[in-house]
C-alpha positions as CSV (number, residue, x, y, z in Angstrom):
1,M,80.2,95.6,95.7
2,L,80.2,99.4,95.1
3,V,79.0,99.9,98.6
4,E,82.0,98.1,100.0
5,V,84.4,99.9,97.6
6,D,82.9,103.2,98.6
7,R,83.2,102.3,102.3
8,R,86.9,101.4,101.9
9,A,87.6,104.4,99.8
10,A,86.0,106.7,102.4
11,A,88.0,105.1,105.2
12,A,91.2,105.5,103.2
13,G,90.4,109.1,102.2
14,V,90.5,108.4,98.5
15,S,88.0,108.5,95.7
16,R,86.1,105.5,94.4
17,A,88.2,105.5,91.2
18,E,91.4,105.6,93.2
19,A,90.3,102.8,95.5
20,I,89.4,100.7,92.4
21,R,92.7,101.4,90.8
22,L,94.6,100.5,93.9
23,L,92.6,97.3,94.5
24,L,92.8,96.2,90.9
25,G,96.5,97.0,90.7
26,R,97.1,94.8,93.7
27,A,94.9,92.0,92.4
28,L,96.5,92.0,88.9
29,A,100.0,92.2,90.2
30,T,99.5,88.9,92.1
31,G,98.1,87.2,88.9
32,R,101.4,87.4,87.0
33,D,103.7,84.5,86.8
34,D,106.6,86.5,88.3
35,G,104.5,89.2,90.0
36,V,106.5,92.0,88.4
37,D,104.6,95.0,86.8
38,R,107.3,96.2,84.5
39,T,105.2,99.1,83.2
40,Q,104.8,100.4,86.7
41,I,108.5,100.0,87.4
42,A,109.3,101.9,84.2
43,R,107.0,104.8,85.2
44,R,108.6,104.9,88.7
45,L,112.1,105.0,87.3
46,A,111.2,107.9,85.0
47,M,110.3,110.0,88.1
48,P,112.8,112.0,90.0
49,P,113.9,110.1,93.2
50,A,112.1,112.4,95.6
51,Q,108.9,112.2,93.7
52,R,109.2,108.4,93.4
53,I,109.6,108.1,97.1
54,A,106.7,110.4,97.9
55,T,104.4,108.6,95.4
56,M,105.2,105.2,96.7
57,A,104.8,106.3,100.3
58,E,101.4,107.8,99.6
59,E,100.2,104.7,97.7
60,T,101.5,102.5,100.5
61,R,99.5,104.6,103.0
62,R,96.4,104.2,100.9
63,L,96.8,100.5,100.4
64,L,97.4,99.9,104.1
65,A,94.2,101.9,104.9
66,L,92.2,99.9,102.5
67,A,93.7,96.6,103.8
68,R,92.8,97.6,107.4
69,R,89.2,98.2,106.4
70,A,89.0,94.7,104.7
71,T,89.7,92.9,108.0
């Protein structure tokens, strides 16, 4: 499994730890009844708007890169 995680992480330009965090976050978010991660929302709302947008854009870029490698 680590070989695959490392491959996806390298393709996305992120560390193994970041890839695992992103993949687990996505998997755990889908396991909730309502699919809402209220802790993540609270953290995002505490950020200034420009930082929030930049953070979300970067995470989206990383997730898309990981998803492309999975197919």
